[in-house]
MMTF fields as JSON, N, C-alpha, C and O atoms, coordinates in Angstrom:
{
  "mmtfVersion": "1.0.0",
  "mmtfProducer": "UNKNOWN",
  "numBonds": 199,
  "numAtoms": 200,
  "numGroups": 50,
  "numChains": 1,
  "numModels": 1,
  "chainsPerModel": [1],
  "groupsPerChain": [50],
  "chainIdList": ["A"],
  "bondAtomList": [4, 2, 8, 6, 12, 10, 16, 14, 20, 18, 24, 22, 28, 26, 32, 30, 36, 34, 40, 38, 44, 42, 48, 46, 52, 50, 56, 54, 60, 58, 64, 62, 68, 66, 72, 70, 76, 74, 80, 78, 84, 82, 88, 86, 92, 90, 96, 94, 100, 98, 104, 102, 108, 106, 112, 110, 116, 114, 120, 118, 124, 122, 128, 126, 132, 130, 136, 134, 140, 138, 144, 142, 148, 146, 152, 150, 156, 154, 160, 158, 164, 162, 168, 166, 172, 170, 176, 174, 180, 178, 184, 182, 188, 186, 192, 190, 196, 194],
  "bondOrderList": [1, 1, 1, 1, 1, 1, 1, 1, 1, 1, 1, 1, 1, 1, 1, 1, 1, 1, 1, 1, 1, 1, 1, 1, 1, 1, 1, 1, 1, 1, 1, 1, 1, 1, 1, 1, 1, 1, 1, 1, 1, 1, 1, 1, 1, 1, 1, 1, 1],
  "groupList": [{"groupName": "MET", "atomNameList": ["N", "CA", "C", "O"], "elementList": ["N", "C", "C", "O"], "formalChargeList": [0, 0, 0, 0], "bondAtomList": [1, 0, 2, 1, 3, 2], "bondOrderList": [1, 1, 2], "singleLetterCode": "M", "chemCompType": "L-PEPTIDE LINKING"}, {"groupName": "GLU", "atomNameList": ["N", "CA", "C", "O"], "elementList": ["N", "C", "C", "O"], "formalChargeList": [0, 0, 0, 0], "bondAtomList": [1, 0, 2, 1, 3, 2], "bondOrderList": [1, 1, 2], "singleLetterCode": "E", "chemCompType": "L-PEPTIDE LINKING"}, {"groupName": "LEU", "atomNameList": ["N", "CA", "C", "O"], "elementList": ["N", "C", "C", "O"], "formalChargeList": [0, 0, 0, 0], "bondAtomList": [1, 0, 2, 1, 3, 2], "bondOrderList": [1, 1, 2], "singleLetterCode": "L", "chemCompType": "L-PEPTIDE LINKING"}, {"groupName": "ASP", "atomNameList": ["N", "CA", "C", "O"], "elementList": ["N", "C", "C", "O"], "formalChargeList": [0, 0, 0, 0], "bondAtomList": [1, 0, 2, 1, 3, 2], "bondOrderList": [1, 1, 2], "singleLetterCode": "D", "chemCompType": "L-PEPTIDE LINKING"}, {"groupName": "TYR", "atomNameList": ["N", "CA", "C", "O"], "elementList": ["N", "C", "C", "O"], "formalChargeList": [0, 0, 0, 0], "bondAtomList": [1, 0, 2, 1, 3, 2], "bondOrderList": [1, 1, 2], "singleLetterCode": "Y", "chemCompType": "L-PEPTIDE LINKING"}, {"groupName": "TRP", "atomNameList": ["N", "CA", "C", "O"], "elementList": ["N", "C", "C", "O"], "formalChargeList": [0, 0, 0, 0], "bondAtomList": [1, 0, 2, 1, 3, 2], "bondOrderList": [1, 1, 2], "singleLetterCode": "W", "chemCompType": "L-PEPTIDE LINKING"}, {"groupName": "VAL", "atomNameList": ["N", "CA", "C", "O"], "elementList": ["N", "C", "C", "O"], "formalChargeList": [0, 0, 0, 0], "bondAtomList": [1, 0, 2, 1, 3, 2], "bondOrderList": [1, 1, 2], "singleLetterCode": "V", "chemCompType": "L-PEPTIDE LINKING"}, {"groupName": "THR", "atomNameList": ["N", "CA", "C", "O"], "elementList": ["N", "C", "C", "O"], "formalChargeList": [0, 0, 0, 0], "bondAtomList": [1, 0, 2, 1, 3, 2], "bondOrderList": [1, 1, 2], "singleLetterCode": "T", "chemCompType": "L-PEPTIDE LINKING"}, {"groupName": "ASN", "atomNameList": ["N", "CA", "C", "O"], "elementList": ["N", "C", "C", "O"], "formalChargeList": [0, 0, 0, 0], "bondAtomList": [1, 0, 2, 1, 3, 2], "bondOrderList": [1, 1, 2], "singleLetterCode": "N", "chemCompType": "L-PEPTIDE LINKING"}, {"groupName": "GLY", "atomNameList": ["N", "CA", "C", "O"], "elementList": ["N", "C", "C", "O"], "formalChargeList": [0, 0, 0, 0], "bondAtomList": [1, 0, 2, 1, 3, 2], "bondOrderList": [1, 1, 2], "singleLetterCode": "G", "chemCompType": "PEPTIDE LINKING"}, {"groupName": "ARG", "atomNameList": ["N", "CA", "C", "O"], "elementList": ["N", "C", "C", "O"], "formalChargeList": [0, 0, 0, 0], "bondAtomList": [1, 0, 2, 1, 3, 2], "bondOrderList": [1, 1, 2], "singleLetterCode": "R", "chemCompType": "L-PEPTIDE LINKING"}, {"groupName": "LYS", "atomNameList": ["N", "CA", "C", "O"], "elementList": ["N", "C", "C", "O"], "formalChargeList": [0, 0, 0, 0], "bondAtomList": [1, 0, 2, 1, 3, 2], "bondOrderList": [1, 1, 2], "singleLetterCode": "K", "chemCompType": "L-PEPTIDE LINKING"}, {"groupName": "SER", "atomNameList": ["N", "CA", "C", "O"], "elementList": ["N", "C", "C", "O"], "formalChargeList": [0, 0, 0, 0], "bondAtomList": [1, 0, 2, 1, 3, 2], "bondOrderList": [1, 1, 2], "singleLetterCode": "S", "chemCompType": "L-PEPTIDE LINKING"}, {"groupName": "GLN", "atomNameList": ["N", "CA", "C", "O"], "elementList": ["N", "C", "C", "O"], "formalChargeList": [0, 0, 0, 0], "bondAtomList": [1, 0, 2, 1, 3, 2], "bondOrderList": [1, 1, 2], "singleLetterCode": "Q", "chemCompType": "L-PEPTIDE LINKING"}, {"groupName": "ALA", "atomNameList": ["N", "CA", "C", "O"], "elementList": ["N", "C", "C", "O"], "formalChargeList": [0, 0, 0, 0], "bondAtomList": [1, 0, 2, 1, 3, 2], "bondOrderList": [1, 1, 2], "singleLetterCode": "A", "chemCompType": "L-PEPTIDE LINKING"}, {"groupName": "CYS", "atomNameList": ["N", "CA", "C", "O"], "elementList": ["N", "C", "C", "O"], "formalChargeList": [0, 0, 0, 0], "bondAtomList": [1, 0, 2, 1, 3, 2], "bondOrderList": [1, 1, 2], "singleLetterCode": "C", "chemCompType": "L-PEPTIDE LINKING"}, {"groupName": "PRO", "atomNameList": ["N", "CA", "C", "O"], "elementList": ["N", "C", "C", "O"], "formalChargeList": [0, 0, 0, 0], "bondAtomList": [1, 0, 2, 1, 3, 2], "bondOrderList": [1, 1, 2], "singleLetterCode": "P", "chemCompType": "L-PEPTIDE LINKING"}, {"groupName": "PHE", "atomNameList": ["N", "CA", "C", "O"], "elementList": ["N", "C", "C", "O"], "formalChargeList": [0, 0, 0, 0], "bondAtomList": [1, 0, 2, 1, 3, 2], "bondOrderList": [1, 1, 2], "singleLetterCode": "F", "chemCompType": "L-PEPTIDE LINKING"}, {"groupName": "ILE", "atomNameList": ["N", "CA", "C", "O"], "elementList": ["N", "C", "C", "O"], "formalChargeList": [0, 0, 0, 0], "bondAtomList": [1, 0, 2, 1, 3, 2], "bondOrderList": [1, 1, 2], "singleLetterCode": "I", "chemCompType": "L-PEPTIDE LINKING"}],
  "groupTypeList": [0, 1, 2, 3, 4, 5, 6, 7, 4, 8, 9, 10, 11, 8, 2, 11, 12, 12, 13, 0, 3, 6, 14, 6, 6, 15, 16, 11, 9, 6, 17, 6, 18, 1, 6, 11, 8, 5, 12, 8, 1, 4, 14, 11, 11, 11, 18, 18, 1, 18],
  "groupIdList": [1, 2, 3, 4, 5, 6, 7, 8, 9, 10, 11, 12, 13, 14, 15, 16, 17, 18, 19, 20, 21, 22, 23, 24, 25, 26, 27, 28, 29, 30, 31, 32, 33, 34, 35, 36, 37, 38, 39, 40, 41, 42, 43, 44, 45, 46, 47, 48, 49, 50],
  "secStructList": [7, 3, 3, 3, 3, 3, 3, 3, 3, 6, 6, 3, 3, 3, 3, 3, 3, 7, 7, 7, 1, 3, 3, 3, 3, 7, 1, 1, 7, 3, 3, 3, 3, 7, 7, 7, 7, 7, 7, 2, 2, 2, 2, 2, 2, 2, 2, 2, 2, 7],
  "xCoordList": [-168.9, -169.261, -170.126, -169.518, -171.292, -172.295, -172.681, -172.835, -172.886, -173.168, -174.725, -175.254, -175.26, -176.956, -176.854, -177.825, -175.587, -175.569, -174.299, -173.385, -174.562, -173.508, -172.226, -172.473, -170.757, -169.595, -169.434, -169.429, -169.322, -169.049, -167.399, -166.864, -167.023, -165.642, -165.798, -166.395, -165.391, -165.416, -166.901, -167.166, -168.016, -169.559, -170.034, -171.264, -169.388, -170.02, -170.295, -169.62, -171.143, -171.272, -170.977, -171.744, -169.55, -168.565, -168.7, -168.382, -169.164, -168.719, -169.719, -169.924, -170.325, -171.729, -171.369, -171.974, -170.321, -170.026, -168.455, -168.083, -167.773, -166.299, -166.021, -166.768, -165.287, -164.768, -163.464, -162.784, -162.717, -162.02, -161.068, -161.32, -160.075, -159.099, -158.208, -157.928, -157.836, -157.065, -157.333, -157.6, -157.21, -158.035, -156.266, -155.723, -155.948, -154.635, -155.331, -155.732, -155.537, -155.699, -154.323, -153.737, -153.684, -152.682, -152.966, -154.06, -151.889, -151.718, -151.931, -152.84, -151.323, -151.167, -152.441, -152.837, -153.272, -154.641, -155.193, -154.548, -156.195, -157.084, -156.637, -156.745, -156.134, -155.637, -156.381, -156.476, -156.965, -157.678, -156.996, -156.946, -156.545, -155.364, -156.481, -157.479, -156.005, -157.037, -155.673, -154.655, -155.989, -154.999, -155.539, -156.682, -154.563, -154.495, -153.739, -152.548, -154.445, -153.244, -153.556, -154.421, -152.888, -152.728, -151.397, -150.484, -151.531, -150.499, -149.504, -149.999, -147.939, -147.028, -147.384, -146.988, -148.175, -148.397, -149.362, -149.173, -150.514, -151.535, -150.561, -150.412, -149.88, -149.118, -148.036, -147.833, -147.422, -146.519, -147.483, -147.012, -148.597, -149.313, -149.836, -149.679, -150.215, -150.855, -149.575, -149.756, -148.368, -147.014, -146.884, -147.027, -146.546, -146.432, -147.808, -147.579, -149.064, -150.103, -149.763, -149.646, -149.398, -148.998, -148.09, -147.832],
  "yCoordList": [-7.302, -8.072, -6.815, -5.751, -6.852, -6.067, -6.791, -8.012, -5.871, -6.609, -5.969, -5.0, -6.988, -6.709, -5.247, -4.491, -4.963, -3.85, -3.179, -3.592, -1.655, -0.846, -1.397, -2.082, -0.851, -1.418, 0.348, 1.334, 0.334, 1.797, 1.867, 1.044, 3.209, 3.572, 4.786, 5.713, 5.016, 6.209, 6.999, 8.176, 5.495, 6.362, 6.472, 6.535, 6.545, 7.005, 5.77, 4.795, 5.609, 4.763, 4.768, 5.309, 4.058, 4.505, 3.313, 3.503, 1.919, 1.049, -0.047, -0.85, -0.153, -1.178, -2.194, -3.264, -1.845, -2.95, -2.382, -1.211, -3.365, -3.396, -4.144, -5.109, -4.011, -4.385, -5.038, -4.319, -6.375, -6.966, -6.824, -7.199, -6.327, -6.374, -7.46, -7.832, -7.874, -9.632, -10.38, -9.973, -11.693, -12.691, -13.787, -13.828, -14.374, -15.052, -16.082, -15.781, -17.68, -18.565, -19.244, -19.027, -20.159, -20.466, -21.866, -22.182, -22.486, -23.445, -22.567, -22.83, -21.659, -20.287, -20.103, -20.241, -19.744, -19.204, -18.559, -18.598, -17.911, -17.008, -15.603, -15.291, -14.575, -13.18, -12.572, -12.919, -11.24, -10.519, -8.858, -8.273, -8.628, -7.536, -6.409, -6.696, -4.953, -3.817, -3.138, -2.775, -3.082, -1.905, -0.809, -0.686, 0.369, 1.804, 2.359, 2.155, 2.979, 4.116, 5.43, 6.136, 5.696, 7.204, 7.871, 7.265, 9.122, 9.663, 10.2, 10.238, 10.609, 10.916, 11.825, 11.823, 12.866, 13.944, 13.663, 14.205, 12.722, 12.405, 11.705, 12.268, 10.439, 9.988, 10.763, 10.353, 11.717, 12.495, 13.178, 13.098, 13.709, 14.736, 13.616, 13.897, 12.85, 11.76, 11.288, 11.33, 10.871, 11.022, 11.998, 11.835, 13.104, 14.183, 14.742, 15.605, 14.159, 14.137, 13.532, 14.079, 12.32, 11.406, 11.722, 10.92],
  "zCoordList": [32.691, 33.98, 34.557, 34.667, 34.876, 36.009, 36.93, 36.928, 37.936, 39.404, 39.593, 39.049, 40.661, 40.47, 41.607, 41.655, 42.485, 43.519, 43.063, 42.348, 43.874, 43.599, 44.808, 45.8, 44.368, 45.134, 45.702, 44.964, 47.094, 47.214, 48.214, 48.957, 47.785, 47.948, 48.858, 48.312, 50.167, 50.863, 50.799, 50.556, 51.221, 51.128, 50.125, 50.139, 48.88, 47.407, 46.623, 46.954, 45.656, 44.948, 43.807, 43.011, 43.275, 42.196, 41.352, 40.178, 41.713, 40.725, 40.481, 41.392, 39.403, 39.09, 38.07, 37.991, 37.238, 35.996, 35.496, 35.573, 35.049, 34.741, 33.705, 33.542, 33.056, 31.622, 31.861, 32.594, 31.445, 31.618, 30.508, 29.363, 30.838, 29.461, 29.024, 27.885, 30.134, 29.895, 31.064, 32.195, 30.572, 31.815, 31.225, 30.121, 32.335, 32.36, 33.21, 34.334, 32.545, 33.279, 33.077, 32.017, 34.134, 34.314, 35.279, 35.747, 35.415, 37.053, 38.093, 38.881, 38.234, 39.507, 39.837, 40.994, 38.755, 39.072, 38.204, 37.157, 38.137, 37.131, 37.342, 38.527, 36.522, 37.025, 35.7, 34.523, 36.676, 35.369, 36.043, 37.124, 34.561, 34.384, 33.77, 33.109, 34.2, 33.745, 33.077, 33.665, 31.631, 31.068, 30.85, 30.41, 31.212, 30.871, 29.708, 29.477, 29.105, 28.176, 28.561, 28.044, 29.399, 29.756, 29.043, 28.484, 29.203, 27.806, 29.292, 30.419, 28.964, 29.921, 30.562, 31.728, 30.158, 30.86, 32.036, 33.126, 31.796, 32.818, 33.922, 35.006, 33.634, 34.467, 35.332, 36.475, 34.917, 35.191, 36.619, 37.753, 36.408, 36.784, 38.197, 39.386, 37.875, 38.833, 39.955, 41.171, 39.373, 40.19, 41.439, 42.65, 40.616, 41.347, 42.499, 43.346, 42.363, 43.576, 44.192, 45.289, 44.194, 45.355, 46.308, 47.206]
}
């Protein structure tokens, strides 16, 4: 999916396109899910930073 414009965050252009990993369509609505394949080391580092 590609936008005609940039989405900004904290004043920086950082998103113009995205890829959906999973789309779920059900009676409750439509859900788009992003899947990440992070290593244990990366995930632990990010948790410590928070």
